[in-house]
C-alpha positions as CSV (number, residue, x, y, z in Angstrom):
1,M,96.5,72.3,110.7
2,R,96.1,70.5,107.4
3,Y,98.5,68.5,105.3
4,A,98.9,68.0,101.5
5,L,99.7,64.4,100.5
6,G,103.2,63.9,99.2
7,A,101.6,62.6,95.9
8,L,100.6,66.1,95.0
9,I,104.2,67.5,95.0
10,A,106.2,64.3,95.4
11,V,108.5,65.5,98.1
12,S,107.9,65.6,101.8
13,V,109.1,69.2,102.2
14,V,105.8,70.4,100.5
15,T,103.6,67.8,102.3
16,G,103.0,70.1,105.3
17,H,100.2,72.5,104.5
18,A,100.0,74.5,107.7
19,H,97.3,77.1,108.2
20,A,97.8,80.0,110.6
21,Q,94.5,80.8,112.2
22,S,92.7,83.2,109.9
23,A,91.1,86.4,111.1
24,S,87.9,85.1,109.6
25,G,86.8,81.6,110.6
26,T,84.5,81.4,107.6
27,S,87.3,82.2,105.1
28,S,89.6,79.6,106.8
29,A,86.9,76.9,106.6
30,L,86.2,77.6,103.0
31,A,89.9,77.5,102.2
32,E,90.2,74.2,104.0
33,Q,87.3,72.6,102.1
34,L,88.5,73.9,98.7
35,F,92.0,72.6,99.4
36,N,90.7,69.1,100.3
37,Q,88.6,69.0,97.1
38,A,91.6,70.0,95.1
39,R,93.8,67.4,96.8
40,D,91.3,64.7,96.0
41,L,91.1,65.7,92.3
42,A,94.9,65.8,92.1
43,K,95.1,62.3,93.6
44,A,92.7,61.2,90.8
45,N,95.1,62.8,88.3
46,Q,92.4,65.4,87.4
47,W,94.8,68.3,87.5
48,A,92.8,70.6,85.2
49,E,89.9,70.4,87.7
50,A,92.1,70.7,90.7
51,C,93.8,73.9,89.8
52,P,90.7,76.2,90.1
53,K,90.1,74.7,93.6
54,F,93.6,75.4,94.7
55,E,93.3,79.0,93.3
56,A,90.1,79.6,95.2
57,S,91.6,78.2,98.4
58,L,94.6,80.4,98.0
59,R,92.3,83.5,97.7
60,Y,90.6,82.7,100.9
61,D,93.7,81.8,102.8
62,P,97.1,82.7,101.1
63,V,99.3,80.1,102.9
64,L,102.6,78.8,101.6
65,G,101.5,75.2,101.3
66,T,98.6,76.0,99.0
67,R,100.8,78.2,96.9
68,L,103.3,75.4,96.3
69,N,100.5,72.9,95.5
70,L,99.0,75.3,93.0
71,A,102.4,75.8,91.4
72,T,102.7,72.0,91.0
73,C,99.2,71.9,89.5
74,Y,100.0,74.6,87.0
75,E,103.2,72.7,86.0
76,R,101.1,69.5,85.4
77,I,98.7,71.3,83.0
78,G,101.4,73.0,81.1
79,K,101.2,76.5,82.5
80,L,104.9,76.6,83.0
81,A,105.4,80.4,83.3
82,S,102.6,80.6,85.9
83,A,104.1,77.7,87.9
84,W,107.6,79.3,87.7
85,G,106.2,82.6,89.0
86,L,104.5,80.8,92.0
87,Y,107.7,78.9,92.8
88,R,109.7,82.2,92.9
89,E,107.1,83.8,95.1
90,S,107.1,80.8,97.4
91,L,110.9,80.9,97.6
92,E,110.8,84.5,98.9
93,L,108.0,83.8,101.3
94,A,109.7,80.7,102.7
95,K,113.0,82.6,103.2
96,K,111.1,85.3,105.2
97,A,109.4,82.6,107.3
98,G,112.7,80.8,107.9
99,D,111.4,77.6,106.2
100,S,114.7,76.5,104.5
101,K,113.3,73.2,103.3
102,R,110.4,74.7,101.4
103,A,112.7,77.5,100.2
104,D,115.2,74.9,98.8
105,Y,112.3,73.0,97.2
106,A,110.8,76.1,95.5
107,L,114.2,77.1,94.2
108,K,114.9,73.6,92.8
109,Q,111.6,73.5,91.0
110,A,111.9,77.0,89.6
111,N,115.4,76.3,88.3
112,A,114.3,73.1,86.7
113,L,111.5,74.9,84.8
114,E,113.5,77.8,83.5
115,P,115.0,76.0,80.4
116,R,111.5,75.0,79.3
117,L,109.9,78.5,79.6
118,P,109.0,80.2,76.3
119,K,109.5,84.0,76.0
120,L,107.5,86.6,74.0
121,A,108.8,90.1,73.1
122,I,106.2,92.5,71.7
123,F,107.5,95.7,70.0
124,L,105.6,98.9,69.3
125,P,105.3,100.5,65.8
126,S,107.2,103.7,65.3
127,N,105.3,106.8,66.4
128,P,102.2,105.0,68.0
129,P,99.1,107.2,68.2
130,A,97.8,108.7,71.4
131,G,95.8,106.2,73.5
132,F,97.7,103.2,72.1
133,V,97.0,100.1,74.1
134,V,98.5,96.6,73.8
135,K,96.8,93.5,75.3
136,R,97.9,89.9,75.6
137,D,94.9,87.6,76.1
138,D,92.7,90.6,77.1
139,T,95.2,91.7,79.7
140,P,96.8,95.1,79.2
141,V,100.6,94.9,78.8
142,D,102.5,97.6,80.8
143,A,104.6,100.0,78.7
144,G,107.7,98.9,80.5
145,A,107.1,95.2,79.5
146,L,107.0,96.1,75.7
147,G,110.1,95.3,73.8
148,V,111.3,92.8,76.5
149,A,111.4,89.0,76.2
150,L,109.3,87.8,79.1
151,Y,108.2,84.4,80.2
152,V,104.8,83.3,79.0
153,D,102.9,80.0,79.3
154,P,103.3,77.8,76.2
155,G,100.4,77.6,73.7
156,A,98.4,80.1,71.7
157,H,98.1,83.7,72.8
158,T,96.2,86.6,71.3
159,V,97.9,90.0,70.9
160,T,95.8,93.0,70.2
161,A,96.5,96.7,69.7
162,S,94.1,99.6,69.5
163,A,93.9,103.4,69.7
164,P,91.0,105.9,69.3
165,G,90.3,106.6,65.7
166,F,92.2,103.6,64.4
167,E,91.2,100.1,63.3
168,A,92.1,97.5,66.0
169,F,94.8,95.0,65.2
170,S,94.8,91.3,66.4
171,V,97.1,88.4,65.9
172,S,97.5,84.9,67.4
173,V,101.0,83.8,68.5
174,T,101.8,80.2,69.4
175,L,104.7,79.8,71.9
176,V,106.7,76.6,72.1
177,E,108.6,75.4,75.2
178,G,112.2,76.8,75.4
179,K,111.9,79.2,72.5
180,T,111.6,83.0,72.2
181,E,109.1,84.6,69.9
182,T,109.5,88.3,68.7
183,F,106.6,90.1,67.3
184,A,106.4,93.7,66.0
185,I,103.0,95.4,65.9
186,P,102.5,97.1,62.5
187,A,101.3,100.7,62.2
188,L,97.5,100.9,62.8
189,V,95.2,101.9,60.0
190,A,93.1,105.1,60.5
191,K,89.4,104.5,60.3
192,P,87.9,105.9,57.1
193,A,86.5,109.4,57.3
194,A,82.8,110.0,56.8
195,P,82.0,110.6,53.1
196,V,81.6,114.3,51.9
197,T,78.2,115.0,50.3
198,E,78.7,117.0,47.1
199,P,75.9,119.4,46.0
200,K,73.7,118.1,43.1
201,A,74.5,119.4,39.6
202,G,72.4,122.4,38.5
203,A,71.4,123.3,42.1
204,E,71.3,127.1,42.6
205,L,71.4,129.1,45.8
206,V,68.7,131.7,46.4
207,D,70.3,135.1,47.3
208,N,67.2,136.7,48.7
209,E,66.4,133.8,51.2
210,P,65.7,135.1,54.7
211,A,68.4,134.7,57.3
212,A,68.3,131.4,59.2
213,P,67.9,131.6,63.0
214,A,70.8,130.5,65.2
215,S,70.6,126.8,66.1
216,K,69.9,126.6,69.8
217,T,69.8,122.8,69.8
218,R,73.3,122.7,68.3
219,T,74.6,125.2,70.8
220,Y,73.1,123.2,73.7
221,A,74.6,120.0,72.4
222,A,78.0,121.7,72.1
223,L,77.8,123.0,75.7
224,G,76.6,119.6,76.9
225,L,79.6,117.8,75.2
226,G,82.0,120.3,76.7
227,A,80.6,120.1,80.2
228,G,80.5,116.3,80.1
229,G,84.1,116.3,78.8
230,V,85.3,118.5,81.7
231,I,83.5,116.3,84.2
232,A,85.1,113.1,82.7
233,V,88.6,114.6,82.8
234,G,88.1,115.7,86.5
235,V,86.9,112.2,87.5
236,G,89.7,110.7,85.5
237,L,92.3,112.8,87.4
238,A,90.7,111.7,90.7
239,F,91.0,108.1,89.7
240,G,94.6,108.8,88.8
241,A,95.3,110.2,92.2
242,K,93.6,107.2,93.7
243,A,95.8,104.8,91.7
244,Q,98.9,106.5,92.9
245,S,97.7,106.4,96.5
246,K,97.0,102.7,96.3
247,Y,100.4,102.0,94.8
248,N,102.1,104.0,97.5
249,D,100.2,102.0,100.1
250,A,101.4,98.8,98.4
251,K,105.0,100.0,98.5
252,K,104.7,100.9,102.2
253,L,103.3,97.5,102.9
254,C,105.8,95.4,101.0
255,G,108.5,97.7,99.7
256,D,109.5,98.7,96.2
257,D,110.3,95.0,95.3
258,Q,106.8,93.9,96.3
259,V,108.1,91.1,98.5
260,C,105.6,90.5,101.3
261,P,105.2,88.2,104.3
262,A,102.4,85.6,103.9
263,A,100.2,87.6,106.2
264,D,100.4,90.7,104.0
265,F,100.5,89.1,100.5
266,A,96.7,89.2,99.9
267,R,96.4,92.8,101.0
268,D,99.4,93.8,98.8
269,K,98.0,92.0,95.8
270,Q,94.6,93.7,96.3
271,L,96.3,97.1,96.6
272,V,98.2,96.6,93.4
273,H,95.1,95.3,91.6
274,D,93.1,98.4,92.8
275,A,95.9,100.7,91.7
276,R,96.0,99.2,88.2
277,S,92.2,99.3,87.8
278,S,92.0,102.9,88.9
279,A,94.9,103.8,86.5
280,T,93.1,102.2,83.6
281,I,89.8,104.0,84.4
282,S,91.7,107.3,84.7
283,T,93.3,106.9,81.3
284,V,90.0,106.0,79.6
285,L,88.1,109.0,81.3
286,V,90.8,111.6,80.5
287,I,91.1,110.5,76.9
288,G,87.3,110.3,76.5
289,G,86.8,113.6,78.3
290,G,89.4,115.4,76.1
291,A,87.7,114.0,73.0
292,A,84.3,115.2,74.2
293,I,85.7,118.7,74.9
294,A,87.2,118.9,71.4
295,A,83.9,117.6,69.8
296,G,81.9,120.2,71.7
297,A,84.2,123.0,70.5
298,I,83.8,121.9,66.9
299,V,80.0,121.7,67.2
300,Y,79.8,125.1,68.8
301,F,82.1,127.0,66.5
302,T,80.5,125.5,63.4
303,A,76.9,126.2,64.5
304,P,74.9,128.6,62.2
305,H,74.4,132.0,63.8
306,G,71.8,134.1,61.9
307,R,73.5,134.0,58.5
308,S,71.9,133.3,55.1
309,R,72.0,129.7,53.8
310,E,74.6,130.7,51.2
311,H,77.0,132.0,53.9
312,Q,76.2,129.0,56.1
313,A,77.8,126.7,53.4
314,A,81.1,127.1,55.2
315,R,81.7,123.9,57.2
316,L,84.4,121.6,58.7
317,V,84.7,118.3,57.0
318,P,87.1,115.3,57.6
319,V,89.6,114.6,54.7
320,T,92.1,111.9,54.1
321,N,95.2,111.8,51.9
322,N,98.5,109.9,51.6
323,G,99.9,111.6,54.6
324,G,97.1,110.9,57.0
325,A,93.7,112.4,58.0
326,G,92.6,115.8,59.2
327,L,89.9,118.5,59.0
328,A,89.3,121.1,56.2
329,L,87.2,124.3,56.3
330,M,85.1,124.3,53.1
331,G,82.4,126.5,51.6
332,T,81.7,130.2,50.9
333,F,82.3,133.1,53.2
């Protein structure tokens, strides 16, 4: 059993920091040492240094007392939305554990923070391109969270948007306590197409030049791209299935609302993290594999096959205009 000093949270209800015996004695011992170090730093008013210690202790042993102390630490360093989220999690855990005092304390602290919390709403451009991804501070934003004003910690945040074939967009947004910021991502700009090489003036084609042999290297490259693309898509679909399986396991463990007992919280958090990681890998592999298959098809069907140099002048080239970008078949036939 270990106890957090009242100075860390300022009420006796959070002072008790009880540890149920962990399945791993090593993890429990590490959590205890990290918690004690964090407590000493907090007593010295070194909150910025204390928070990482509380975080590490919580990872080794996710007990309610450490969670509440970390929430208080976040509040002291200005990470208000993060503190509010931990208070709300602690409230549900305390209710399940029948700990009414800690539940009341967590609710009181969360309600006191709410008027101070800034919100950020990020809106998509109209008709976003395929593979469009939005990130806030290098963390992907779920599609369901776009267009919704959500609590975010005060201070500067970086919002980025990207899609294959387009220039990435980035902007810094500064959030102030108690205010809501709304930001609309502009339409992304297509990357410039490769320049088209025009034939030199006065150049003439020789009609009686012997036929050129088929390009085996180009054909092999095309087949390699296609095969690699098919493999990437297959692996991507496998990761997608894995992501769905992990998420289903998380729902079985803690229900659709993801509210878990303290003993299952770490397992549920890991399952959700694994599901999101697998989903991201699946998206990247499927998009990349599809692009490789398309590239292989273009390389294969535009490869020369025993025709004269004059007739080989037909080629696919990228073109741009006011309406967008595309491919054009140019040359003689």
